[in-house]
N, C-alpha and C positions, 0 to 999 in steps of 0.2 A: 516707175514701178515702186520705189521705195517711198515716194509720197503717199501712194494709195495705201501702202502698209501702215505707214504712220498714221494716216487719217482713220483707217479702220481700227487701229489700236486705241486711239482717242475715243472714237465713237463707241467702242466696246467698253472702255473704263467708264465713259459717262453714263452709258446705259446701266452698266452693272452698279454703279454707285448710286443712281437714281433709284434702281430697283430695290436695293438694300435700304436706303433711306425711307422710301414708301412702305416697306414692310414693317419698319421699326416705329412709324408714326402710329399714334392712336387712330383708330379708324375714322372718327368725325373729322379730324384734323386732315388726314389724308384725302378724303372726299372733298372736303372743303377747298384744299390746295388744287385739286383737279377741276373743281368748278371755276375756281378763279383763273386758271390757265385757259379753261375753255371760253370764259367770258372775254379774256384779253385777245385770244384768237378770233373770236366771233366779231368783236368791236373793230377790229383791224380790217375786216372784209377782204382778206385775201383770196386768193384763186379758189382755194379749197371751199371757203365759205359760200363764194359766188357761184360755184359748181353745184353745191349742195342745195342751194336756193333754186338754180335752174332745174335740177332734178325734181326738187318738190313743186316747182311750178308745173311740171309735166304730170305729176301724180295728183296734184290738187289744183286744177286749172281754175276752179271757182274761188280760190283763196285770194285774198286781198294782199297788197305788198305787206302790211303790218302783220297779217296772219302768217305769211311766209317767213317773216323775220322771226317771229316767236317760235315756229316750227323750227326753223334752222338753229336758233338758240337752244331749244330742248333737245334737238337731234344731236348737236355738237356735245352737248353735256352727257347725254347718254353714251356717246362714243368714247368720251374720256372716262366716264365711269367704268366702261367695259375695260379699259386699259388699267385703270386702279384696281379692278377685280383681279385681272391677269397677274399683276405684279404681287398682289397680296395673297393669291391662290394657294402657294406652297404652305402657308401657315393655317389655312382652313381645315377642320376636321370634316369627316364624311357627312355628318348630320348638317354641317354648314352648306357644304356642297349641295347636297340633296334638297335642302330647304330653298336654295336660291334658284332652283330650275323649275319651270313650269311646262308641263306637257299639254299639248292640245291635240285633239283629234286621234 
């Protein structure tokens, strides 16, 4: 039980520290950092990347392996951009939030 509390505390501190750092970085630097992290994760081809590619294979059965790899890299980058946005959102003004949303239908 104590080990879980310590691990939770460490996790919280790392998350809060990362959140604060990403909020203070210039925007282009923050997004480039997240692109680099995304590319490292993508190149390692861990279980999450392989799962993404398996899902993409079902959605795009006509795609070649090379096309699936390109789609998975783009998808992973988009996902990490989402997290960068989430970290930086408290510093956005209303106009920035509104201009970032696209409504269809």
